[in-house]
Backbone as JSON, one array per atom type, in Angstrom:
{
  "sequence": "MMQSQRIDPLLRRAQQHEDEVARDLAERQRALETHESRLEELRRYAEEYANGQMSATSLAQLANRRAFLDRLESAVQQQCQTVDRNREKVEMERSRLLLASRDKQVLEQLAASYRAQERKVDDRRSQREMDDLGARRVRLAVAAAAADSDYDNGDNR",
  "N": [[-37.96, 232.72, 135.84], [-37.73, 229.23, 135.91], [-38.47, 226.91, 138.56], [-36.93, 224.57, 138.53], [-34.7, 225.4, 137.15], [-33.68, 227.25, 138.9], [-32.75, 225.66, 140.92], [-30.6, 224.37, 139.84], [-27.95, 225.6, 140.15], [-27.54, 225.0, 142.85], [-27.52, 222.24, 142.75], [-25.21, 221.82, 141.2], [-23.29, 222.81, 142.97], [-23.61, 221.04, 145.1], [-22.76, 218.7, 143.87], [-20.09, 219.35, 143.38], [-19.22, 219.6, 146.01], [-19.61, 216.97, 146.93], [-17.77, 215.65, 145.27], [-15.4, 216.82, 146.18], [-15.32, 215.94, 148.86], [-15.15, 213.22, 148.37], [-12.62, 213.1, 147.21], [-11.11, 213.9, 149.43], [-11.62, 211.72, 151.11], [-10.4, 209.65, 149.65], [-7.76, 210.51, 149.82], [-7.34, 210.34, 152.58], [-7.64, 207.58, 152.89], [-5.44, 206.66, 151.43], [-3.4, 207.68, 153.05], [-3.89, 206.22, 155.38], [-3.34, 203.62, 154.45], [-0.61, 203.9, 153.96], [0.35, 204.35, 156.57], [-0.43, 201.94, 157.77], [1.17, 200.19, 156.35], [3.71, 201.02, 157.17], [3.51, 200.32, 159.85], [3.35, 197.52, 159.67], [5.9, 197.0, 158.61], [7.5, 197.9, 160.74], [6.7, 196.09, 162.75], [7.51, 193.68, 161.62], [10.27, 194.09, 161.44], [10.89, 194.42, 164.17], [10.19, 191.9, 165.12], [11.97, 190.27, 163.68], [14.38, 191.25, 164.68], [14.12, 190.67, 167.39], [14.01, 187.89, 167.31], [16.43, 187.28, 166.32], [19.78, 185.93, 166.23], [21.57, 185.79, 169.22], [24.35, 187.3, 169.57], [25.56, 188.82, 171.29], [27.63, 189.19, 174.04], [28.5, 190.54, 176.22], [27.39, 192.29, 179.16], [26.73, 194.95, 178.7], [26.19, 194.94, 175.96], [23.93, 193.31, 175.94], [22.2, 194.93, 177.41], [22.03, 197.13, 175.71], [20.81, 195.9, 173.53], [18.35, 195.16, 174.69], [17.36, 197.73, 175.29], [17.11, 198.75, 172.71], [15.19, 197.0, 171.65], [13.08, 197.74, 173.31], [12.69, 200.38, 172.44], [11.92, 199.87, 169.83], [9.51, 198.51, 170.32], [8.09, 200.59, 171.49], [7.96, 202.31, 169.29], [6.37, 200.76, 167.6], [3.99, 200.74, 169.09], [3.35, 203.49, 169.04], [3.0, 203.8, 166.29], [0.8, 202.15, 165.95], [-1.12, 203.65, 167.28], [-1.17, 205.86, 165.6], [-2.15, 204.66, 163.27], [-4.7, 203.93, 164.21], [-5.82, 206.48, 164.71], [-5.84, 207.45, 162.1], [-7.6, 205.64, 160.93], [-9.96, 206.42, 162.2], [-10.2, 208.97, 161.08], [-10.62, 208.28, 158.41], [-13.09, 207.02, 158.65], [-14.62, 209.2, 159.5], [-14.47, 210.82, 157.21], [-15.74, 209.12, 155.44], [-18.31, 209.18, 156.5], [-18.87, 211.88, 156.08], [-18.89, 211.88, 153.29], [-21.07, 210.26, 152.8], [-23.13, 211.87, 153.85], [-22.88, 214.11, 152.15], [-23.53, 212.91, 149.73], [-26.16, 212.18, 150.23], [-27.32, 214.71, 150.56], [-27.0, 215.75, 147.97], [-28.55, 213.93, 146.58], [-31.09, 214.46, 147.61], [-31.48, 217.03, 146.6], [-31.42, 216.42, 143.87], [-33.74, 214.86, 143.67], [-35.63, 216.76, 144.37], [-35.3, 218.58, 142.24], [-36.08, 216.91, 140.14], [-38.74, 216.55, 140.83], [-39.67, 219.2, 140.57], [-39.27, 219.51, 137.81], [-41.06, 217.6, 136.84], [-43.47, 218.72, 137.71], [-43.4, 221.06, 136.22], [-43.53, 219.99, 133.65], [-46.12, 218.91, 133.74], [-47.63, 221.26, 133.95], [-46.93, 222.44, 131.51], [-47.96, 220.47, 129.78], [-50.7, 220.66, 130.38], [-51.17, 223.27, 129.56], [-50.61, 223.03, 126.83], [-52.61, 221.2, 126.14], [-54.87, 222.73, 126.72], [-54.53, 224.76, 124.83], [-54.79, 223.23, 122.51], [-57.42, 222.36, 122.83], [-58.74, 224.84, 122.75], [-58.09, 225.62, 120.15], [-59.35, 223.58, 118.73], [-62.02, 224.09, 119.47], [-62.31, 226.62, 118.34], [-62.07, 226.01, 115.64], [-64.36, 224.46, 115.33], [-66.32, 226.4, 115.86], [-65.82, 228.14, 113.72], [-66.38, 226.4, 111.62], [-69.09, 225.91, 112.08], [-70.07, 228.49, 111.8], [-69.37, 228.91, 109.13], [-70.91, 226.91, 107.93], [-73.43, 227.82, 108.57], [-73.45, 230.18, 107.17], [-73.25, 229.2, 104.56], [-75.65, 227.84, 104.48], [-77.47, 229.9, 104.7], [-76.92, 231.15, 102.3], [-77.63, 229.21, 100.49], [-80.35, 229.15, 100.88], [-81.31, 231.28, 99.67], [-80.84, 233.72, 100.73], [-79.03, 235.45, 99.82], [-79.27, 237.95, 98.58]],
  "CA": [[-37.11, 231.55, 135.81], [-38.4, 228.05, 136.45], [-37.9, 226.4, 139.81], [-35.89, 223.58, 138.24], [-33.5, 226.14, 136.75], [-33.15, 227.9, 140.09], [-32.08, 224.68, 141.77], [-29.41, 223.87, 139.14], [-26.68, 226.0, 140.81], [-27.41, 224.23, 144.1], [-27.13, 220.88, 142.35], [-23.79, 221.85, 140.81], [-22.5, 222.99, 144.2], [-23.69, 219.78, 145.85], [-21.89, 217.75, 143.16], [-18.71, 219.76, 143.65], [-18.94, 219.26, 147.41], [-19.48, 215.51, 147.0], [-16.49, 215.31, 144.64], [-14.34, 217.27, 147.09], [-15.3, 215.02, 150.0], [-14.66, 211.93, 147.86], [-11.16, 213.25, 147.08], [-10.57, 213.88, 150.79], [-11.69, 210.34, 151.59], [-9.35, 208.89, 148.96], [-6.49, 210.94, 150.4], [-7.27, 209.73, 153.93], [-7.43, 206.14, 152.74], [-4.04, 206.46, 151.04], [-2.58, 207.92, 154.25], [-4.08, 205.06, 156.26], [-2.59, 202.49, 153.88], [0.81, 204.17, 154.19], [0.63, 204.12, 158.0], [-0.54, 200.5, 158.02], [2.36, 199.57, 155.76], [4.82, 201.32, 158.09], [3.31, 199.5, 161.05], [3.75, 196.14, 159.34], [7.36, 196.98, 158.5], [8.05, 197.98, 162.09], [6.44, 194.82, 163.44], [8.36, 192.65, 161.01], [11.65, 194.37, 161.85], [11.0, 194.13, 165.6], [10.16, 190.44, 165.28], [13.24, 189.74, 163.18], [15.44, 191.64, 165.6], [13.92, 189.93, 168.64], [14.28, 186.48, 167.08], [17.78, 187.14, 165.77], [20.77, 185.24, 167.06], [22.19, 186.63, 170.25], [25.81, 187.2, 169.54], [26.06, 189.71, 172.34], [28.13, 188.42, 175.18], [28.71, 191.38, 177.4], [26.2, 192.85, 179.8], [26.43, 196.22, 178.02], [25.56, 194.61, 174.69], [22.59, 192.83, 176.26], [21.41, 196.1, 177.83], [21.77, 197.89, 174.48], [19.83, 195.13, 172.75], [17.07, 195.3, 175.39], [16.92, 199.12, 175.11], [16.69, 198.9, 171.31], [13.9, 196.29, 171.54], [12.07, 198.59, 173.97], [12.41, 201.51, 171.53], [11.15, 199.31, 168.72], [8.15, 198.26, 170.81], [7.47, 201.91, 171.64], [7.66, 202.8, 167.93], [5.22, 199.97, 167.13], [2.79, 201.24, 169.78], [3.04, 204.81, 168.49], [2.48, 203.62, 164.94], [-0.56, 201.61, 166.13], [-1.99, 204.79, 167.61], [-1.29, 206.65, 164.36], [-3.07, 203.91, 162.4], [-6.05, 204.06, 164.78], [-6.29, 207.85, 164.44], [-6.12, 207.55, 160.67], [-8.85, 204.89, 160.68], [-11.05, 207.3, 162.63], [-10.32, 210.03, 160.08], [-11.24, 207.67, 157.23], [-14.52, 206.83, 158.96], [-15.26, 210.52, 159.49], [-14.59, 211.22, 155.81], [-16.77, 208.26, 154.85], [-19.59, 209.74, 156.96], [-19.06, 213.14, 155.36], [-19.25, 211.55, 151.91], [-22.45, 209.76, 152.84], [-24.0, 213.04, 154.02], [-22.83, 214.91, 150.91], [-24.28, 212.17, 148.71], [-27.59, 212.3, 150.56], [-27.73, 216.09, 150.25], [-27.11, 215.86, 146.51], [-29.68, 213.1, 146.16], [-32.31, 215.2, 147.95], [-31.61, 218.11, 145.61], [-31.78, 215.8, 142.58], [-35.15, 214.47, 143.74], [-36.41, 218.0, 144.34], [-35.24, 219.08, 140.87], [-36.92, 216.02, 139.32], [-40.12, 216.88, 141.17], [-39.96, 220.48, 139.92], [-39.37, 219.28, 136.36], [-42.31, 216.88, 136.6], [-44.55, 219.71, 137.86], [-43.33, 221.97, 135.07], [-44.05, 219.24, 132.49], [-47.58, 218.85, 133.88], [-48.15, 222.59, 133.61], [-46.79, 222.58, 130.05], [-48.92, 219.56, 129.14], [-52.04, 221.25, 130.54], [-51.22, 224.45, 128.69], [-50.7, 222.53, 125.45], [-53.94, 220.61, 125.97], [-55.82, 223.85, 126.69], [-54.38, 225.4, 123.52], [-55.37, 222.33, 121.51], [-58.87, 222.43, 123.02], [-59.17, 226.15, 122.24], [-57.97, 225.56, 118.69], [-60.44, 222.71, 118.25], [-63.29, 224.81, 119.64], [-62.32, 227.7, 117.36], [-62.35, 225.4, 114.34], [-65.78, 224.07, 115.33], [-67.1, 227.64, 115.72], [-65.66, 228.6, 112.34], [-67.1, 225.47, 110.75], [-70.52, 226.16, 112.29], [-70.36, 229.78, 111.18], [-69.29, 228.71, 107.68], [-72.08, 226.11, 107.54], [-74.6, 228.69, 108.67], [-73.36, 231.12, 106.05], [-73.6, 228.43, 103.36], [-77.08, 227.52, 104.56], [-78.17, 231.14, 104.37], [-76.67, 231.38, 100.89], [-78.41, 228.22, 99.75], [-81.77, 229.44, 101.08], [-81.65, 232.46, 98.9], [-80.66, 234.93, 101.51], [-77.83, 236.1, 99.32], [-79.71, 239.07, 97.79]],
  "C": [[-37.84, 230.39, 136.5], [-37.69, 227.57, 137.71], [-36.77, 225.41, 139.54], [-34.59, 224.27, 137.82], [-32.86, 226.83, 137.95], [-32.37, 226.93, 140.97], [-30.8, 224.15, 141.13], [-28.09, 224.32, 139.78], [-26.46, 225.25, 142.13], [-26.98, 222.8, 143.8], [-25.66, 220.82, 141.97], [-22.9, 221.97, 142.04], [-22.5, 221.71, 145.02], [-22.79, 218.73, 145.2], [-20.43, 218.07, 143.42], [-18.31, 219.37, 145.07], [-18.74, 217.75, 147.56], [-18.14, 215.07, 146.4], [-15.31, 215.66, 145.55], [-14.21, 216.32, 148.28], [-14.79, 213.65, 149.57], [-13.13, 211.97, 147.69], [-10.49, 213.21, 148.45], [-10.55, 212.46, 151.35], [-10.59, 209.5, 150.94], [-7.97, 209.23, 149.53], [-6.29, 210.32, 151.79], [-7.01, 208.23, 153.85], [-5.99, 205.83, 152.32], [-3.12, 206.65, 152.24], [-2.69, 206.73, 155.2], [-3.28, 203.87, 155.75], [-1.09, 202.67, 154.1], [1.18, 203.88, 155.64], [0.53, 202.64, 158.35], [0.68, 199.76, 157.49], [3.57, 199.79, 156.67], [4.72, 200.47, 159.35], [3.75, 198.06, 160.8], [5.26, 196.02, 159.22], [8.01, 197.01, 159.87], [7.88, 196.67, 162.84], [7.37, 193.72, 162.92], [9.82, 192.84, 161.46], [11.85, 194.02, 163.33], [11.03, 192.63, 165.85], [11.47, 189.81, 164.82], [14.38, 190.04, 164.14], [15.34, 190.84, 166.89], [14.27, 188.46, 168.47], [15.68, 186.22, 166.54], [18.71, 186.46, 166.76], [21.4, 186.23, 168.03], [23.69, 186.41, 170.21], [26.43, 188.08, 170.62], [26.48, 188.88, 173.54], [28.28, 189.28, 176.41], [27.37, 191.89, 177.92], [25.77, 194.14, 179.11], [25.73, 195.95, 176.69], [24.13, 194.1, 174.91], [21.67, 193.98, 176.65], [21.06, 196.95, 176.61], [20.7, 197.2, 173.64], [18.44, 195.29, 173.36], [16.51, 196.71, 175.19], [16.41, 199.33, 173.68], [15.35, 198.19, 171.08], [12.78, 197.1, 172.18], [11.69, 199.77, 173.08], [11.6, 201.04, 170.33], [9.7, 199.07, 169.14], [7.39, 199.57, 170.99], [7.08, 202.48, 170.27], [6.46, 202.06, 167.35], [3.94, 200.48, 167.77], [2.38, 202.61, 169.24], [2.44, 204.69, 167.09], [1.07, 203.03, 164.98], [-1.55, 202.74, 166.42], [-2.22, 205.67, 166.37], [-2.26, 205.97, 163.4], [-4.5, 204.05, 162.9], [-6.63, 205.44, 164.51], [-6.66, 208.01, 162.97], [-7.36, 206.76, 160.28], [-10.06, 205.73, 161.06], [-11.28, 208.41, 161.6], [-10.99, 209.49, 158.81], [-12.73, 207.49, 157.47], [-15.26, 208.16, 158.98], [-15.47, 211.0, 158.05], [-15.66, 210.39, 155.1], [-18.16, 208.77, 155.24], [-19.89, 211.05, 156.24], [-19.5, 212.89, 153.92], [-20.69, 211.06, 151.84], [-23.43, 210.93, 152.96], [-24.03, 213.9, 152.75], [-23.63, 214.23, 149.8], [-25.78, 212.27, 148.96], [-28.11, 213.69, 150.22], [-27.94, 216.26, 148.75], [-28.32, 215.09, 146.01], [-31.0, 213.81, 146.45], [-32.54, 216.31, 146.93], [-31.99, 217.56, 144.24], [-33.25, 215.41, 142.56], [-36.04, 215.7, 143.68], [-36.44, 218.57, 142.92], [-36.12, 218.22, 139.95], [-38.39, 216.3, 139.58], [-40.54, 218.19, 140.51], [-40.14, 220.29, 138.42], [-40.67, 218.56, 136.01], [-43.5, 217.84, 136.7], [-44.57, 220.64, 136.65], [-43.84, 221.28, 133.8], [-45.57, 219.15, 132.54], [-48.21, 220.17, 133.48], [-48.07, 222.8, 132.11], [-47.78, 221.7, 129.31], [-50.33, 220.12, 129.22], [-52.21, 222.45, 129.62], [-51.37, 224.02, 127.23], [-52.09, 221.95, 125.18], [-55.0, 221.71, 125.88], [-55.75, 224.56, 125.34], [-54.99, 224.55, 122.42], [-56.9, 222.35, 121.6], [-59.43, 223.73, 122.46], [-59.14, 226.17, 120.72], [-59.08, 224.7, 118.1], [-61.78, 223.41, 118.35], [-63.41, 225.93, 118.62], [-62.64, 227.15, 115.97], [-63.82, 224.99, 114.23], [-66.64, 225.31, 115.13], [-67.02, 228.17, 114.29], [-66.43, 227.71, 111.38], [-68.6, 225.69, 110.86], [-70.9, 227.48, 111.62], [-70.34, 229.66, 109.66], [-70.5, 227.93, 107.19], [-73.33, 226.97, 107.57], [-74.61, 229.68, 107.51], [-73.72, 230.42, 104.75], [-75.09, 228.14, 103.33], [-77.9, 228.76, 104.2], [-78.04, 231.43, 102.88], [-77.52, 230.45, 100.04], [-79.92, 228.51, 99.85], [-82.19, 230.71, 100.37], [-81.51, 233.75, 99.66], [-79.47, 235.73, 100.99], [-78.15, 237.33, 98.47], [-78.81, 240.18, 97.91]]
}
């Protein structure tokens, strides 16, 4: 089996791995977008609530409003942390994809090198066969000419 054929299963596996990592990256990016969207919604809601008209008149209502704003701010902070963690995951997946792509590229270059070497060997073999065939034809032509010469000189008794 040729070296280029031996590397084909490795190339297929590298392609599968790259595809798998690309799918993981796409999934992580979708999750990040979802978390970023939630964060924006929370921020918008918190801002609207904080800027809303204060119809509360009692101390208890003011305390409830303040407690709710604090919970909203806490939710925004937690969502910020979630977004940051998801950004890190996206970057890790991006790095994994880069490594998988490099690995596949190295294998592709190696396979191309093997194929080029195999073509050179085949070309040399073909050239050698052509040279041998040419030399054989020359020998046959010389032998035929010598036989004709002997025949013409009367050696055909």
